[in-house]
SEMI-62873 format. One line per field, with one value per atom (N, C-alpha, C, O): residue in one letter; atom name; chain; z, x, y. Coordinates in nm, 3 decimals, always signed. Atoms other than C-alpha are relative to their C-alpha. Layout:
N
code: (A; ...)
site: (CA; ...)
unit: (A; ...)
z: (Z; ...)
x: (X; ...)
y: (Y; ...)
//
This chain:
118
code: (M; M; M; M; P; P; P; P; H; H; H; H; S; S; S; S; V; V; V; V; E; E; E; E; I; I; I; I; D; D; D; D; P; P; P; P; R; R; R; R; I; I; I; I; W; W; W; W; E; E; E; E; L; L; L; L; R; R; R; R; P; P; P; P; D; D; D; D; F; F; F; F; V; V; V; V; V; V; V; V; T; T; T; T; V; V; V; V; V; V; V; V; R; R; R; R; A; A; A; A; R; R; R; R; G; G; G; G; L; L; L; L; S; S; S; S; N; N; N; N; G; G; G; G; Q; Q; Q; Q; S; S; S; S; D; D; D; D; D; D; D; D; S; S; S; S; S; S; S; S; T; T; T; T; S; S; S; S; V; V; V; V; L; L; L; L; R; R; R; R; R; R; R; R; A; A; A; A; Q; Q; Q; Q; Q; Q; Q; Q; S; S; S; S; A; A; A; A; R; R; R; R; E; E; E; E; A; A; A; A; L; L; L; L; N; N; N; N; G; G; G; G; A; A; A; A; D; D; D; D; P; P; P; P; A; A; A; A; T; T; T; T; L; L; L; L; P; P; P; P; H; H; H; H; I; I; I; I; A; A; A; A; A; A; A; A; W; W; W; W; R; R; R; R; D; D; D; D; T; T; T; T; Y; Y; Y; Y; R; R; R; R; T; T; T; T; F; F; F; F; G; G; G; G; A; A; A; A; K; K; K; K; A; A; A; A; Q; Q; Q; Q; R; R; R; R; T; T; T; T; P; P; P; P; C; C; C; C; S; S; S; S; A; A; A; A; E; E; E; E; A; A; A; A; L; L; L; L; L; L; L; L; K; K; K; K; R; R; R; R; A; A; A; A; V; V; V; V; G; G; G; G; G; G; G; G; E; E; E; E; G; G; G; G; L; L; L; L; P; P; P; P; A; A; A; A; I; I; I; I; N; N; N; N; R; R; R; R; L; L; L; L; V; V; V; V; D; D; D; D; L; L; L; L; Y; Y; Y; Y; L; L; L; L; D; D; D; D; D; D; D; D; V; V; V; V; L; L; L; L; T; T; T; T; R; R; R; R; S; S; S; S; K; K; K; K; R; R; R; R; K; K; K; K)
site: (N; CA; C; O; N; CA; C; O; N; CA; C; O; N; CA; C; O; N; CA; C; O; N; CA; C; O; N; CA; C; O; N; CA; C; O; N; CA; C; O; N; CA; C; O; N; CA; C; O; N; CA; C; O; N; CA; C; O; N; CA; C; O; N; CA; C; O; N; CA; C; O; N; CA; C; O; N; CA; C; O; N; CA; C; O; N; CA; C; O; N; CA; C; O; N; CA; C; O; N; CA; C; O; N; CA; C; O; N; CA; C; O; N; CA; C; O; N; CA; C; O; N; CA; C; O; N; CA; C; O; N; CA; C; O; N; CA; C; O; N; CA; C; O; N; CA; C; O; N; CA; C; O; N; CA; C; O; N; CA; C; O; N; CA; C; O; N; CA; C; O; N; CA; C; O; N; CA; C; O; N; CA; C; O; N; CA; C; O; N; CA; C; O; N; CA; C; O; N; CA; C; O; N; CA; C; O; N; CA; C; O; N; CA; C; O; N; CA; C; O; N; CA; C; O; N; CA; C; O; N; CA; C; O; N; CA; C; O; N; CA; C; O; N; CA; C; O; N; CA; C; O; N; CA; C; O; N; CA; C; O; N; CA; C; O; N; CA; C; O; N; CA; C; O; N; CA; C; O; N; CA; C; O; N; CA; C; O; N; CA; C; O; N; CA; C; O; N; CA; C; O; N; CA; C; O; N; CA; C; O; N; CA; C; O; N; CA; C; O; N; CA; C; O; N; CA; C; O; N; CA; C; O; N; CA; C; O; N; CA; C; O; N; CA; C; O; N; CA; C; O; N; CA; C; O; N; CA; C; O; N; CA; C; O; N; CA; C; O; N; CA; C; O; N; CA; C; O; N; CA; C; O; N; CA; C; O; N; CA; C; O; N; CA; C; O; N; CA; C; O; N; CA; C; O; N; CA; C; O; N; CA; C; O; N; CA; C; O; N; CA; C; O; N; CA; C; O; N; CA; C; O; N; CA; C; O; N; CA; C; O; N; CA; C; O; N; CA; C; O; N; CA; C; O; N; CA; C; O; N; CA; C; O; N; CA; C; O; N; CA; C; O; N; CA; C; O; N; CA; C; O; N; CA; C; O; N; CA; C; O; N; CA; C; O; N; CA; C; O; N; CA; C; O; N; CA; C; O; N; CA; C; O; N; CA; C; O; N; CA; C; O; N; CA; C; O; N; CA; C; O)
unit: (A; A; A; A; A; A; A; A; A; A; A; A; A; A; A; A; A; A; A; A; A; A; A; A; A; A; A; A; A; A; A; A; A; A; A; A; A; A; A; A; A; A; A; A; A; A; A; A; A; A; A; A; A; A; A; A; A; A; A; A; A; A; A; A; A; A; A; A; A; A; A; A; A; A; A; A; A; A; A; A; A; A; A; A; A; A; A; A; A; A; A; A; A; A; A; A; A; A; A; A; A; A; A; A; A; A; A; A; A; A; A; A; A; A; A; A; A; A; A; A; A; A; A; A; A; A; A; A; A; A; A; A; A; A; A; A; A; A; A; A; A; A; A; A; A; A; A; A; A; A; A; A; A; A; A; A; A; A; A; A; A; A; A; A; A; A; A; A; A; A; A; A; A; A; A; A; A; A; A; A; A; A; A; A; A; A; A; A; A; A; A; A; A; A; A; A; A; A; A; A; A; A; A; A; A; A; A; A; A; A; A; A; A; A; A; A; A; A; A; A; A; A; A; A; A; A; A; A; A; A; A; A; A; A; A; A; A; A; A; A; A; A; A; A; A; A; A; A; A; A; A; A; A; A; A; A; A; A; A; A; A; A; A; A; A; A; A; A; A; A; A; A; A; A; A; A; A; A; A; A; A; A; A; A; A; A; A; A; A; A; A; A; A; A; A; A; A; A; A; A; A; A; A; A; A; A; A; A; A; A; A; A; A; A; A; A; A; A; A; A; A; A; A; A; A; A; A; A; A; A; A; A; A; A; A; A; A; A; A; A; A; A; A; A; A; A; A; A; A; A; A; A; A; A; A; A; A; A; A; A; A; A; A; A; A; A; A; A; A; A; A; A; A; A; A; A; A; A; A; A; A; A; A; A; A; A; A; A; A; A; A; A; A; A; A; A; A; A; A; A; A; A; A; A; A; A; A; A; A; A; A; A; A; A; A; A; A; A; A; A; A; A; A; A; A; A; A; A; A; A; A; A; A; A; A; A; A; A; A; A; A; A; A; A; A; A; A; A; A; A; A; A; A; A; A; A; A; A; A; A; A; A; A; A; A; A; A; A; A; A; A; A)
z: (-0.041; +1.638; +0.124; +0.120; -0.122; +1.993; -0.019; -0.090; +0.001; +2.037; +0.145; +0.236; -0.134; +2.335; -0.009; -0.113; -0.010; +2.445; +0.115; +0.225; -0.104; +2.638; +0.040; -0.045; -0.055; +2.862; +0.086; +0.174; -0.079; +3.002; +0.146; +0.176; -0.141; +3.381; +0.062; +0.163; -0.054; +3.438; -0.009; +0.067; +0.011; +3.325; +0.131; +0.172; -0.126; +3.647; +0.115; +0.216; -0.100; +3.849; -0.011; +0.089; +0.023; +3.691; +0.024; +0.084; -0.007; +3.675; +0.047; -0.036; -0.047; +3.900; -0.040; -0.035; +0.041; +3.780; -0.150; -0.201; +0.144; +3.415; -0.032; +0.033; +0.046; +3.236; -0.150; -0.221; +0.144; +2.893; -0.041; +0.027; +0.055; +2.685; -0.140; -0.222; +0.132; +2.388; -0.051; +0.017; +0.063; +2.153; -0.125; -0.211; +0.120; +1.900; -0.062; +0.000; +0.066; +1.654; -0.127; -0.202; +0.120; +1.386; -0.077; -0.020; +0.083; +1.098; -0.025; -0.073; +0.026; +1.079; -0.145; -0.207; +0.137; +0.745; +0.004; +0.017; +0.000; +0.736; -0.141; -0.238; +0.130; +0.456; +0.016; +0.126; +0.003; +0.361; +0.100; +0.118; -0.091; +0.615; -0.073; -0.192; +0.058; +0.558; +0.086; +0.184; -0.074; +0.683; +0.148; +0.234; -0.139; +0.999; +0.081; +0.191; -0.076; +1.105; +0.010; +0.113; -0.005; +1.017; +0.102; +0.174; -0.098; +1.224; +0.142; +0.229; -0.132; +1.521; +0.035; +0.147; -0.021; +1.482; +0.032; +0.125; -0.024; +1.462; +0.136; +0.206; -0.134; +1.771; +0.109; +0.211; -0.098; +1.957; +0.012; +0.122; -0.004; +1.860; +0.078; +0.160; -0.072; +1.986; +0.149; +0.232; -0.140; +2.309; +0.067; +0.181; -0.054; +2.359; +0.019; +0.120; -0.012; +2.294; +0.124; +0.200; -0.115; +2.551; +0.132; +0.229; -0.122; +2.807; +0.038; +0.155; -0.027; +2.772; +0.026; +0.106; -0.019; +2.751; -0.007; +0.074; +0.022; +2.623; +0.080; +0.058; -0.080; +2.875; -0.083; -0.182; +0.064; +2.771; +0.032; +0.148; -0.029; +2.734; +0.110; +0.177; -0.104; +2.969; +0.140; +0.234; -0.131; +3.254; +0.035; +0.150; -0.027; +3.219; +0.078; +0.045; -0.084; +3.484; -0.077; -0.049; +0.072; +3.238; -0.091; -0.116; +0.082; +3.015; +0.092; +0.058; -0.096; +3.317; +0.045; +0.062; -0.039; +3.420; -0.109; -0.080; +0.110; +3.074; -0.005; -0.029; +0.002; +3.090; +0.108; +0.084; -0.108; +3.426; -0.040; -0.015; +0.043; +3.281; -0.106; -0.100; +0.103; +2.977; +0.062; +0.022; -0.068; +3.206; +0.067; +0.068; -0.063; +3.394; -0.102; -0.069; +0.107; +3.063; -0.051; -0.127; +0.047; +3.008; -0.119; -0.173; +0.114; +2.733; +0.049; +0.162; -0.031; +2.729; -0.049; -0.170; +0.034; +2.741; -0.090; -0.170; +0.083; +2.582; -0.147; -0.238; +0.136; +2.278; -0.054; -0.175; +0.041; +2.273; +0.075; +0.171; -0.071; +2.379; -0.031; -0.136; +0.029; +2.412; -0.112; -0.142; +0.115; +2.126; +0.037; -0.042; -0.041; +2.324; +0.010; -0.032; -0.011; +2.401; -0.138; -0.166; +0.136; +2.041; -0.075; -0.145; +0.066; +1.913; +0.054; -0.022; -0.059; +2.159; -0.050; -0.083; +0.048; +2.056; -0.144; -0.178; +0.140; +1.689; -0.012; -0.096; +0.009; +1.751; +0.038; -0.024; -0.049; +1.938; -0.070; -0.056; +0.066; +1.730; -0.150; -0.209; +0.145; +1.375; -0.070; -0.037; +0.083; +1.126; +0.063; +0.009; -0.062; +1.364; -0.067; -0.141; +0.053; +1.271; -0.131; -0.147; +0.124; +0.924; +0.024; +0.106; +0.001; +0.877; -0.082; -0.191; +0.067; +0.781; -0.057; -0.178; +0.042; +0.767; +0.117; +0.225; -0.102; +0.964; +0.134; +0.238; -0.126; +1.223; +0.071; +0.193; -0.062; +1.282; +0.054; +0.163; -0.049; +1.312; +0.134; +0.225; -0.126; +1.585; +0.111; +0.227; -0.099; +1.760; +0.051; +0.171; -0.041; +1.762; +0.087; +0.179; -0.086; +1.909; +0.143; +0.237; -0.134; +2.203; +0.066; +0.183; -0.057; +2.254; +0.039; +0.147; -0.026; +2.230; +0.111; +0.191; -0.104; +2.450; +0.135; +0.237; -0.128; +2.715; +0.082; +0.204; -0.073; +2.803; +0.080; +0.182; -0.072; +2.909; +0.115; +0.216; -0.102; +3.108; +0.118; +0.228; -0.108; +3.315; +0.095; +0.191)
x: (-0.085; -5.534; +0.078; +0.145; -0.072; -5.390; +0.151; +0.199; -0.146; -5.022; +0.047; -0.019; -0.057; -4.805; +0.147; +0.211; -0.140; -4.469; +0.058; +0.004; -0.065; -4.238; +0.130; +0.214; -0.122; -3.970; +0.066; +0.002; -0.072; -3.707; -0.003; +0.038; +0.011; -3.767; +0.133; +0.135; -0.131; -3.393; +0.023; +0.104; -0.019; -3.422; -0.040; +0.024; +0.043; -3.611; +0.094; +0.097; -0.104; -3.336; +0.110; +0.164; -0.104; -3.090; -0.050; +0.020; +0.056; -3.317; -0.145; -0.236; +0.138; -3.624; -0.083; -0.206; +0.071; -3.712; -0.028; -0.078; +0.021; -3.729; -0.149; -0.234; +0.137; -4.044; -0.001; +0.087; +0.014; -4.156; -0.132; -0.233; +0.121; -4.404; -0.022; +0.070; +0.035; -4.580; -0.115; -0.216; +0.107; -4.786; -0.044; +0.038; +0.054; -5.010; -0.095; -0.193; +0.080; -5.155; -0.061; +0.002; +0.070; -5.409; -0.045; -0.068; +0.055; -5.520; +0.096; +0.055; -0.098; -5.200; +0.043; +0.050; -0.048; -5.082; +0.141; +0.159; -0.139; -4.706; +0.036; -0.032; -0.048; -4.519; +0.125; +0.178; -0.121; -4.226; -0.012; -0.119; -0.001; -4.125; -0.058; -0.033; +0.056; -4.315; +0.044; +0.117; -0.041; -4.273; -0.036; +0.041; +0.045; -4.471; +0.086; +0.130; -0.078; -4.283; +0.147; +0.211; -0.138; -3.946; +0.013; +0.113; +0.000; -4.033; -0.001; +0.070; +0.004; -4.119; +0.138; +0.185; -0.132; -3.786; +0.103; +0.181; -0.097; -3.585; -0.021; +0.076; +0.028; -3.760; +0.048; +0.102; -0.046; -3.683; +0.152; +0.206; -0.146; -3.316; +0.042; +0.134; -0.033; -3.306; -0.027; +0.052; +0.035; -3.476; +0.108; +0.147; -0.106; -3.215; +0.129; +0.197; -0.121; -2.931; -0.009; +0.087; +0.019; -3.075; +0.005; +0.064; +0.001; -3.133; +0.141; +0.178; -0.137; -2.778; +0.096; +0.189; -0.085; -2.621; +0.149; +0.229; -0.139; -2.298; +0.048; +0.159; -0.039; -2.293; -0.009; -0.081; +0.004; -2.234; -0.134; -0.178; +0.127; -2.562; +0.011; -0.088; -0.020; -2.413; -0.026; -0.043; +0.027; -2.469; -0.148; -0.184; +0.143; -2.847; -0.034; +0.016; +0.029; -2.993; -0.051; -0.009; +0.052; -3.186; +0.105; +0.101; -0.110; -2.878; +0.100; +0.148; -0.092; -2.656; -0.055; +0.021; +0.061; -2.904; +0.019; +0.048; -0.023; -2.879; +0.146; +0.176; -0.143; -2.499; +0.030; +0.104; -0.021; -2.505; -0.054; +0.010; +0.060; -2.735; +0.086; +0.108; -0.087; -2.513; +0.126; +0.170; -0.118; -2.212; -0.034; +0.047; +0.044; -2.410; -0.005; +0.025; +0.004; -2.457; +0.140; +0.158; -0.136; -2.083; +0.039; +0.149; -0.030; -2.103; +0.075; +0.057; -0.071; -1.874; -0.086; -0.103; +0.095; -2.110; +0.064; -0.006; -0.068; -1.849; +0.000; -0.016; -0.006; -1.824; -0.138; -0.160; +0.132; -2.186; -0.105; -0.164; +0.099; -2.413; -0.142; -0.167; +0.140; -2.786; -0.050; +0.013; +0.049; -2.996; -0.032; -0.008; +0.034; -3.117; +0.125; +0.124; -0.126; -2.759; +0.058; +0.103; -0.053; -2.649; -0.079; -0.022; +0.084; -2.945; +0.026; +0.036; -0.028; -2.880; +0.133; +0.143; -0.131; -2.514; -0.008; +0.048; +0.014; -2.608; -0.085; -0.058; +0.092; -2.888; +0.067; +0.040; -0.059; -2.677; +0.131; +0.181; -0.127; -2.363; -0.013; -0.107; -0.008; -2.277; -0.128; -0.188; +0.116; -2.561; -0.133; -0.239; +0.124; -2.815; -0.052; +0.020; +0.062; -3.054; -0.073; -0.133; +0.077; -3.200; -0.147; -0.182; +0.142; -3.574; -0.013; +0.044; +0.009; -3.669; -0.139; -0.155; +0.140; -4.048; -0.082; -0.028; +0.081; -4.338; -0.001; +0.012; +0.005; -4.360; +0.135; +0.140; -0.132; -3.986; +0.032; +0.089; -0.024; -3.966; -0.070; -0.012; +0.073; -4.232; +0.060; +0.064; -0.068; -4.059; +0.126; +0.151; -0.123; -3.732; -0.032; +0.045; +0.044; -3.918; -0.016; +0.029; +0.020; -4.018; +0.133; +0.154; -0.130; -3.666; +0.081; +0.138; -0.082; -3.500; -0.058; +0.018; +0.058; -3.745; -0.003; -0.023; -0.010; -3.717; +0.117; +0.112; -0.115; -3.379; -0.039; +0.023; +0.047; -3.567; -0.093; -0.100; +0.096; -3.829; +0.065; +0.010; -0.062; -3.589; +0.079; +0.138)
y: (+0.110; -1.459; +0.044; +0.147; -0.037; -1.454; -0.014; -0.103; +0.004; -1.385; -0.009; +0.040; +0.004; -1.460; +0.039; +0.023; -0.037; -1.335; -0.080; -0.080; +0.079; -1.561; +0.068; +0.100; -0.057; -1.417; -0.107; -0.164; +0.098; -1.648; +0.043; +0.156; -0.039; -1.650; +0.044; +0.115; -0.039; -1.608; +0.150; +0.205; -0.144; -1.246; +0.068; +0.165; -0.062; -1.165; -0.033; +0.038; +0.028; -1.333; +0.105; +0.152; -0.100; -1.092; +0.141; +0.223; -0.135; -0.787; -0.008; -0.010; +0.007; -0.808; +0.122; +0.117; -0.122; -0.457; +0.004; +0.104; +0.005; -0.565; +0.014; -0.047; -0.019; -0.453; -0.020; +0.030; +0.018; -0.564; +0.064; +0.052; -0.061; -0.372; -0.055; -0.057; +0.051; -0.522; +0.083; +0.103; -0.077; -0.313; -0.075; -0.109; +0.062; -0.474; +0.102; +0.143; -0.103; -0.229; -0.057; -0.131; +0.044; -0.293; +0.123; +0.229; -0.106; -0.080; +0.115; +0.221; -0.106; +0.121; -0.005; -0.111; -0.008; +0.239; +0.059; +0.180; -0.046; +0.257; +0.045; +0.010; -0.044; +0.420; +0.081; +0.096; -0.080; +0.631; +0.116; +0.173; -0.115; +0.896; +0.120; +0.141; -0.121; +1.217; +0.119; +0.101; -0.119; +1.573; -0.011; +0.030; +0.010; +1.497; -0.096; -0.061; +0.098; +1.183; +0.043; +0.020; -0.049; +1.336; +0.112; +0.120; -0.108; +1.642; -0.055; -0.005; +0.064; +1.419; -0.056; -0.040; +0.058; +1.239; +0.108; +0.092; -0.108; +1.563; +0.066; +0.098; -0.055; +1.704; -0.095; -0.050; +0.099; +1.381; +0.003; -0.006; -0.010; +1.406; +0.123; +0.116; -0.122; +1.764; -0.016; +0.030; +0.026; +1.658; -0.086; -0.060; +0.087; +1.384; +0.078; +0.062; -0.084; +1.631; +0.089; +0.101; -0.089; +1.870; -0.078; -0.032; +0.081; +1.594; -0.045; -0.045; +0.046; +1.466; +0.116; +0.104; -0.118; +1.812; -0.034; +0.012; +0.036; +1.661; -0.120; -0.168; +0.117; +1.374; -0.127; -0.133; +0.131; +1.016; -0.066; -0.063; +0.068; +0.822; -0.105; -0.135; +0.101; +0.560; +0.055; -0.022; -0.059; +0.807; +0.002; +0.027; +0.004; +0.779; -0.128; -0.235; +0.117; +0.545; -0.122; -0.234; +0.118; +0.325; -0.062; -0.182; +0.055; +0.287; -0.072; -0.180; +0.063; +0.212; -0.136; -0.231; +0.127; -0.060; -0.105; -0.221; +0.094; -0.218; -0.043; -0.160; +0.034; -0.200; -0.105; -0.201; +0.097; -0.382; -0.137; -0.240; +0.127; -0.646; -0.067; -0.188; +0.057; -0.693; -0.061; -0.169; +0.055; -0.741; -0.133; -0.225; +0.124; -1.007; -0.113; -0.228; +0.100; -1.188; -0.034; -0.129; +0.022; -1.169; +0.086; +0.072; -0.088; -0.908; +0.123; +0.168; -0.124; -0.609; +0.116; +0.136; -0.107; -0.312; +0.106; +0.168; -0.099; -0.086; -0.044; +0.038; +0.052; -0.311; -0.037; -0.033; +0.042; -0.427; +0.082; +0.031; -0.082; -0.140; -0.048; -0.107; +0.033; -0.195; +0.091; +0.192; -0.076; -0.063; +0.144; +0.236; -0.137; +0.240; +0.087; +0.203; -0.075; +0.347; +0.029; +0.141; -0.018; +0.294; +0.107; +0.190; -0.100; +0.497; +0.140; +0.236; -0.132; +0.781; +0.056; +0.174; -0.046; +0.798; +0.050; +0.153; -0.042; +0.815; +0.125; +0.211; -0.113; +1.063; +0.132; +0.235; -0.125; +1.317; +0.034; +0.146; -0.027; +1.285; +0.010; -0.044; -0.006; +1.367; +0.041; +0.143; -0.031; +1.358; -0.040; -0.008; +0.045; +1.204; -0.125; -0.192; +0.120; +0.929; +0.028; +0.135; -0.020; +0.884; -0.029; -0.114; +0.034; +0.890; -0.128; -0.139; +0.130; +0.534; -0.022; -0.041; +0.002; +0.514; +0.054; +0.076; -0.068; +0.657; -0.074; -0.010; +0.074; +0.378; -0.003; +0.012; +0.000; +0.357; +0.139; +0.152; -0.136; +0.736; +0.022; +0.082; -0.015; +0.724; -0.086; -0.044; +0.085; +0.433; +0.069; +0.070; -0.069; +0.627; +0.120; +0.152; -0.109; +0.923; -0.050; +0.015; +0.056; +0.702; -0.032; +0.002; +0.038; +0.567; +0.124; +0.130; -0.119; +0.908; +0.088; +0.143; -0.087; +1.096; -0.070; -0.004; +0.073; +0.825; +0.054; +0.053; -0.054; +0.980; +0.123; +0.153; -0.118; +1.291; -0.039; +0.030; +0.042; +1.098; -0.068; -0.064; +0.080; +0.890; +0.087; +0.036)
//
């Protein structure tokens, strides 16, 4: 069955550099976090800690871009951080992120290691 994703054209007026990625996966078997997915998540948290080296996630260029976009929408970025910023803050502080399930653990790996790639 075909799927489509609709993006409001106004987003490109605000952020011409906006990129959307859609992944459609079939045949995956999700389940409770296991040693492998938890290990991936913990390594990603460590990678994010090292990339930030104590700095605020808001200093990362891709987070700063989201903050600017949120301000354009009228949101207060300090009070309403984007999901990537909120995840980074939780990952590097305190107890870190909980393992949720195998697919979420892998998704969080992508979000957290993005801080190192940017």
